[in-house]
C-alpha positions as CSV (number, residue, x, y, z in Angstrom):
1,M,5.5,21.9,6.2
2,G,8.3,22.6,4.3
3,T,9.7,20.4,1.7
4,T,13.0,19.7,4.3
5,D,10.5,18.9,7.5
6,N,9.1,16.6,5.4
7,A,11.2,14.8,3.9
8,M,13.5,15.2,7.4
9,R,9.9,13.0,8.5
10,Y,10.6,9.6,5.9
11,N,14.3,9.7,7.2
12,K,14.6,6.8,10.0
13,K,17.6,4.4,10.7
14,S,17.3,0.7,8.8
15,V,18.8,-2.1,9.3
16,T,22.2,-1.1,7.9
17,D,22.7,1.6,10.4
18,V,22.7,-0.9,13.6
19,D,25.0,-3.4,14.7
20,V,22.8,-6.8,14.0
21,T,26.1,-9.3,14.8
22,G,25.2,-11.6,17.8
23,K,21.5,-10.1,18.7
24,K,18.4,-11.2,18.7
25,V,16.4,-9.4,16.4
26,L,12.5,-9.2,16.5
27,L,11.4,-8.9,12.6
28,R,8.0,-7.6,12.0
29,C,7.1,-9.3,8.7
30,D,3.3,-9.2,6.9
31,F,3.5,-13.1,6.1
32,N,-0.2,-12.3,5.7
33,V,-0.2,-14.2,2.2
34,P,-3.8,-15.9,0.4
35,V,-4.2,-19.5,0.5
36,D,-6.6,-21.9,-0.6
37,K,-9.4,-22.3,1.7
38,V,-10.0,-26.0,1.1
39,S,-6.2,-27.2,0.8
40,G,-4.9,-24.4,3.0
41,R,-1.9,-24.0,0.6
42,I,-0.2,-20.8,-0.2
43,T,-1.5,-19.4,-3.9
44,D,1.1,-16.2,-3.7
45,E,4.4,-16.2,-2.0
46,G,4.8,-12.5,-3.2
47,R,5.1,-11.3,0.2
48,I,7.4,-14.0,2.0
49,V,9.7,-13.5,-0.8
50,A,9.6,-9.8,-0.1
51,A,10.8,-10.6,2.6
52,L,13.8,-12.6,2.2
53,P,16.2,-9.7,1.9
54,T,15.9,-8.5,5.0
55,I,15.9,-11.8,6.7
56,N,19.1,-12.7,4.7
57,Y,20.7,-9.8,5.6
58,L,20.2,-10.3,9.5
59,L,21.7,-14.1,8.8
60,D,24.5,-13.2,7.2
61,H,25.7,-10.5,9.8
62,G,25.0,-13.0,12.8
63,A,21.8,-12.2,14.1
64,A,19.4,-14.2,15.6
65,V,16.2,-13.6,13.8
66,I,12.5,-14.0,15.4
67,A,9.8,-13.3,13.0
68,C,6.9,-12.3,13.2
69,S,3.5,-11.3,11.7
70,H,-0.5,-11.2,11.7
71,F,-2.5,-13.5,9.5
72,G,-6.3,-13.0,8.7
73,R,-8.6,-12.1,11.5
74,P,-8.6,-14.6,14.3
75,K,-10.1,-12.2,16.6
76,G,-7.5,-12.9,19.4
77,E,-8.3,-16.5,19.4
78,F,-6.0,-19.6,19.1
79,K,-7.6,-20.9,15.7
80,P,-5.5,-23.7,13.8
81,E,-6.5,-22.4,10.3
82,F,-4.9,-18.7,11.2
83,S,-1.5,-20.8,11.9
84,L,1.6,-19.7,10.0
85,A,3.1,-23.0,10.2
86,H,2.7,-23.3,6.3
87,V,4.7,-19.9,6.5
88,A,7.0,-21.6,8.2
89,Q,7.6,-24.5,6.1
90,C,7.5,-21.8,2.7
91,L,10.1,-19.8,4.2
92,S,11.9,-22.9,5.2
93,S,12.3,-24.0,1.4
94,H,13.3,-20.2,0.4
95,L,16.1,-19.9,2.8
96,G,17.9,-23.4,2.6
97,K,17.6,-23.9,6.5
98,P,14.9,-24.6,8.9
99,V,12.9,-22.3,10.5
100,Q,11.8,-23.3,14.3
101,M,8.0,-22.7,14.4
102,A,6.9,-21.6,18.0
103,N,3.2,-23.1,18.7
104,D,2.7,-19.9,20.9
105,V,3.4,-16.0,20.5
106,I,4.2,-14.8,24.0
107,G,4.2,-18.3,26.0
108,S,6.7,-20.8,27.3
109,D,7.5,-22.3,24.1
110,A,8.4,-19.2,22.2
111,M,10.5,-17.7,25.4
112,A,12.5,-20.9,25.1
113,L,13.0,-21.3,21.5
114,A,14.4,-17.3,21.5
115,K,16.4,-17.8,24.3
116,H,18.2,-20.8,23.1
117,L,18.3,-19.1,19.7
118,Q,21.8,-18.7,17.8
119,S,23.0,-16.5,15.5
120,G,22.3,-17.3,12.3
121,E,19.4,-19.2,12.9
122,I,15.6,-18.1,13.0
123,M,12.0,-18.9,14.1
124,L,8.9,-18.0,13.7
125,L,6.3,-16.9,16.4
126,E,2.3,-17.9,15.7
127,N,-0.1,-15.5,14.9
128,T,0.1,-12.2,16.0
129,R,-3.5,-11.9,16.4
130,F,-4.4,-15.0,18.4
131,H,-3.7,-12.6,21.2
132,K,-6.4,-9.5,21.3
133,E,-4.2,-7.6,22.8
134,E,-1.7,-7.7,19.9
135,E,-4.9,-5.1,18.1
136,Q,-5.4,-3.1,21.4
137,N,-1.6,-2.4,21.4
138,D,-1.3,-3.6,24.9
139,P,2.0,-2.4,26.9
140,E,2.4,-5.8,28.8
141,F,1.7,-7.9,25.7
142,A,4.3,-5.8,23.4
143,K,6.7,-5.8,26.5
144,K,6.8,-9.2,26.4
145,L,7.6,-9.9,23.0
146,A,10.2,-6.9,23.1
147,D,11.7,-9.3,26.2
148,M,12.7,-12.0,23.6
149,A,15.4,-9.6,21.5
150,D,17.5,-7.1,21.7
151,I,16.5,-5.0,18.4
152,Y,13.5,-4.6,16.4
153,V,13.0,-4.1,13.2
154,S,9.9,-3.3,10.9
155,D,9.3,-4.5,7.8
156,A,5.5,-4.9,6.7
157,F,4.8,-1.5,5.2
158,G,1.2,-2.8,5.2
159,S,0.4,-2.9,8.8
160,V,2.2,0.6,9.7
161,H,-0.9,2.5,9.5
162,R,-1.6,0.5,12.5
163,A,-0.4,1.3,15.9
164,H,-1.0,-2.5,16.8
165,A,1.9,-3.8,19.8
166,S,4.1,-5.6,16.9
167,T,4.2,-2.6,14.6
168,E,4.6,0.3,17.5
169,G,4.3,-1.0,20.9
170,V,7.6,-3.1,20.8
171,S,9.3,0.1,19.7
172,H,8.7,1.8,23.5
173,Y,11.1,-1.3,24.6
174,L,14.0,-1.6,22.1
175,P,15.7,0.3,19.6
176,A,13.2,0.2,16.0
177,V,15.0,0.3,12.9
178,S,13.2,-0.6,9.4
179,G,14.0,-3.3,6.4
180,F,14.9,-3.0,3.3
181,L,11.2,-3.2,2.0
182,L,10.3,-0.8,4.4
183,K,12.7,1.5,3.8
184,K,12.3,1.1,-0.2
185,E,8.8,2.4,0.8
186,L,10.2,5.1,2.8
187,D,12.4,6.1,0.0
188,N,10.0,6.1,-3.0
189,I,6.7,7.6,-1.7
190,G,8.0,9.3,0.7
191,G,10.9,11.1,-1.7
192,A,7.7,11.4,-4.5
193,I,6.0,13.2,-1.7
194,S,8.6,15.3,0.0
195,N,10.9,16.0,-2.6
196,P,9.5,15.3,-6.0
197,K,10.8,15.5,-9.4
198,R,8.6,18.5,-11.3
199,P,6.3,18.3,-12.6
200,L,3.9,15.8,-10.1
201,V,1.5,14.2,-11.6
202,A,-1.0,12.2,-9.6
203,I,-3.5,10.6,-10.9
204,L,-6.2,9.1,-8.9
205,G,-8.9,6.8,-9.6
206,G,-11.5,4.4,-8.0
207,A,-14.9,4.4,-7.2
208,K,-15.3,6.6,-4.2
209,V,-14.5,10.1,-4.0
210,S,-14.9,10.1,0.1
211,D,-12.4,7.2,0.1
212,K,-10.0,10.1,-1.2
213,L,-10.5,13.2,0.4
214,G,-7.6,13.3,2.5
215,I,-5.1,12.7,-0.8
216,I,-6.3,15.1,-3.0
217,N,-6.4,17.9,-0.3
218,N,-2.9,16.8,0.4
219,L,-2.1,16.4,-3.2
220,L,-3.5,19.9,-3.9
221,N,-0.6,21.5,-2.5
222,I,2.1,19.6,-3.8
223,A,1.0,18.4,-7.4
224,D,1.4,20.2,-10.3
225,T,-1.6,17.8,-12.0
226,L,-3.9,16.2,-10.5
227,I,-5.9,13.3,-12.8
228,I,-9.2,11.7,-11.7
229,G,-11.1,9.1,-13.4
230,G,-12.8,5.9,-12.4
231,G,-16.3,6.4,-10.6
232,M,-15.0,9.3,-8.4
233,A,-15.0,11.6,-11.2
234,Y,-19.0,11.8,-11.7
235,T,-19.0,13.7,-8.4
236,F,-17.4,15.9,-10.1
237,F,-19.8,16.8,-13.0
238,K,-22.9,16.2,-11.4
239,A,-21.6,18.7,-8.7
240,Q,-20.9,20.9,-11.6
241,G,-24.8,20.4,-13.3
242,G,-23.7,17.5,-15.5
243,Q,-26.1,14.8,-16.0
244,I,-24.7,11.5,-15.6
245,G,-27.6,8.7,-15.8
246,N,-26.7,6.0,-13.6
247,S,-23.1,6.5,-12.9
248,L,-21.6,6.0,-9.5
249,C,-22.2,9.3,-7.3
250,E,-21.7,10.7,-3.9
251,D,-24.6,13.6,-3.2
252,S,-23.1,14.0,0.1
253,E,-19.5,15.3,-1.1
254,F,-20.9,18.1,-3.5
255,E,-19.4,20.7,-0.9
256,N,-16.0,18.8,-0.8
257,V,-15.7,18.7,-4.8
258,K,-16.6,22.6,-5.6
259,Q,-14.0,23.1,-3.0
260,M,-11.2,21.2,-4.2
261,L,-12.1,22.2,-7.7
262,Q,-11.5,25.8,-6.5
263,T,-8.6,25.3,-4.4
264,A,-7.0,23.4,-7.5
265,K,-7.9,27.0,-9.5
266,D,-6.8,29.0,-6.5
267,K,-2.8,27.2,-6.0
268,G,-2.7,26.7,-10.4
269,V,-2.8,23.0,-10.0
270,K,-3.7,21.8,-13.2
271,F,-7.4,19.5,-12.6
272,L,-8.2,17.1,-15.6
273,L,-11.6,15.3,-15.5
274,P,-12.3,13.0,-18.5
275,F,-14.2,14.5,-21.4
276,D,-15.8,11.3,-22.5
277,S,-17.1,8.5,-21.2
278,L,-17.7,4.7,-22.1
279,A,-21.6,4.2,-21.1
280,G,-23.1,0.4,-20.8
281,V,-26.7,-0.4,-19.3
282,S,-25.1,-2.6,-16.7
283,F,-22.6,-3.0,-14.5
284,S,-21.3,-5.9,-16.6
285,N,-19.6,-7.2,-19.6
286,D,-22.7,-7.4,-21.8
287,G,-24.0,-5.0,-24.6
288,D,-22.3,-2.8,-26.7
289,P,-20.8,0.8,-24.9
290,L,-21.8,3.9,-25.8
291,L,-19.7,6.7,-26.3
292,V,-20.6,9.8,-24.5
293,A,-19.5,13.0,-23.0
294,S,-18.8,13.0,-19.2
295,D,-21.6,15.2,-18.4
296,S,-24.2,14.4,-20.6
297,I,-24.8,10.5,-19.8
298,P,-28.5,9.2,-20.7
299,D,-30.7,8.2,-18.5
300,G,-30.6,4.7,-17.4
301,M,-26.6,4.0,-18.5
302,M,-24.0,4.2,-16.1
303,A,-20.4,5.7,-17.2
304,L,-18.0,2.1,-16.4
305,D,-14.6,3.5,-18.3
306,I,-12.9,6.9,-19.6
307,G,-12.9,7.7,-23.4
308,P,-10.2,7.6,-25.6
309,Q,-10.6,11.9,-25.9
310,A,-9.7,11.6,-22.1
311,I,-6.9,9.0,-22.4
312,K,-5.2,11.0,-24.8
313,A,-5.5,13.9,-22.6
314,F,-4.5,12.1,-19.7
315,S,-1.7,10.3,-21.6
316,D,0.0,13.5,-22.7
317,E,0.3,14.8,-19.4
318,I,1.7,11.6,-18.2
319,A,4.2,11.9,-21.1
320,N,5.9,15.3,-19.8
321,A,6.2,14.2,-15.8
322,G,9.3,13.9,-13.9
323,T,7.2,12.3,-10.9
324,I,4.1,10.5,-11.3
325,V,2.0,8.8,-8.8
326,W,-1.2,6.4,-9.1
327,N,-3.8,5.1,-6.8
328,G,-6.8,3.9,-8.2
329,P,-8.4,2.3,-11.4
330,M,-9.9,4.7,-14.7
331,G,-12.6,2.1,-15.5
332,V,-14.2,-1.4,-14.3
333,F,-10.8,-3.0,-15.7
334,E,-12.1,-6.6,-15.3
335,F,-14.7,-6.4,-17.8
336,S,-12.8,-6.6,-21.2
337,Q,-15.0,-4.3,-22.5
338,Y,-13.7,-1.5,-19.9
339,A,-10.3,-2.0,-19.4
340,E,-8.9,0.3,-21.9
341,G,-8.6,3.3,-20.1
342,T,-7.1,1.8,-17.3
343,R,-4.5,0.0,-19.7
344,A,-3.9,3.1,-21.4
345,V,-3.0,5.3,-18.9
346,A,-0.9,1.9,-17.3
347,N,1.3,2.4,-20.5
348,A,1.6,6.0,-20.7
349,I,3.1,5.7,-17.1
350,A,5.5,2.7,-18.2
351,D,6.7,4.8,-21.2
352,S,6.8,8.5,-20.1
353,G,10.7,7.6,-18.3
354,A,9.4,9.6,-14.9
355,I,9.7,8.4,-11.3
356,S,6.9,6.3,-11.1
357,I,4.8,5.0,-7.4
358,I,1.7,3.0,-7.9
359,G,0.1,3.0,-4.5
360,G,-0.9,-0.9,-4.0
361,G,-4.5,-2.1,-4.1
362,D,-6.3,-2.4,-7.6
363,S,-3.7,-0.2,-9.5
364,A,-0.9,-2.9,-8.8
365,A,-3.2,-5.6,-9.6
366,A,-3.8,-3.6,-12.9
367,V,0.3,-3.1,-13.7
368,R,0.9,-6.9,-12.8
369,K,-2.4,-8.0,-15.0
370,F,-1.0,-5.7,-17.9
371,G,2.4,-7.2,-17.3
372,L,4.3,-3.9,-16.7
373,E,5.8,-4.0,-13.4
374,D,9.1,-4.0,-14.9
375,K,8.6,-0.7,-16.2
376,I,7.1,1.0,-13.0
377,T,10.0,2.3,-10.2
378,H,8.1,1.5,-7.4
379,I,4.8,-0.8,-6.5
380,S,3.9,-0.2,-2.8
381,T,2.9,-3.5,-0.8
382,G,0.7,-1.6,1.3
383,G,-3.0,-0.4,0.3
384,G,-4.2,1.1,2.9
385,A,-0.8,2.4,4.6
386,S,0.1,4.0,1.1
387,L,-3.0,6.0,0.6
388,E,-2.5,6.9,4.7
389,F,1.5,7.7,3.8
390,M,0.3,9.7,0.4
391,E,-2.0,12.2,2.5
392,G,0.5,12.9,4.5
393,K,-0.2,11.2,7.3
394,M,2.7,10.6,10.0
395,L,1.7,6.4,10.2
396,P,2.4,4.8,14.0
397,G,4.9,2.4,12.6
398,I,7.3,4.7,11.0
399,A,7.3,7.3,13.6
400,C,8.4,4.7,16.2
401,L,11.6,4.3,14.1
402,L,14.6,6.1,15.4
403,D,15.7,8.8,13.1
404,A,19.0,8.7,11.0
């Protein structure tokens, strides 16, 4: 697929491309927030705050907003501990206006509230996953959701890789556009993948090669440099005859990683593995780390971080990048002795001046831990979604939106 074709795939209509005045808008948010198990109190309001720009835009432009989201895994049953009532209270305090809470999803209470909802007012449906039909993308359930509204706005990037009734099904009955949060993901990740400022340096870490096969193969077609760190690097070393002690390894992936190295060579993609590593005797912060060559790790020891030579080589490459895509830590950064590789890479990205995209999950947690989020162009709100997006997959919750 050519660059222009790719760019077109991510060019979708957003909330600013449709007239919402006097319309009822079904807004899919990601209110799957972390809560304290004992008190039920929300421990991080980040996802609620992230939804505010789209909600405020809709309310300010005279829309009546019917917000919906999943929360946790109630497995298709009404369970009070998975109610979104606490989200409605939190949202109300941020908006400075009441959020009417429905006590069902497509039942009589939701329908009545939606029918009488006025321009500039907002309501919240109960947890969409209280119905098993949500995850089955059941057309009848989707139609009942859609019947409450005139327009559908998708703003939950973390859920667009799933074809559920509230993320894809409703688009068969309503004109569907993106909210500001989803548009930002499309512009940033879509732009980095389809039309990057060169050189494009992709950095992948984390434990398993198998989790990243699709993304590595896609990036080999578009990146100028591919940097591999974290536990997944040692499968590459062992596949080439290296000694890796007790380090993480997936023997079943040897053929795949050899093929990747060959593909990189054939396509002229620079492929960097860590020259050296810090190894420990156990998966813990105990004992003194030993600095070793990554293909000569002693028996009984395991690699837990990249070493200083690797840090320098990776940082030099990052410094010359035009665009950087990063997903997955370089080592076990939760342990202070093995945090330096991830910290150094995060700092190099922050200092690079390149367009930098962090693909959610552990990398996003690391960037926040080291206080560098302000120096990153874009930190994705979706874990699995950002991975599949970087793989070049067209995600169902994006494909269903109207083309710009």
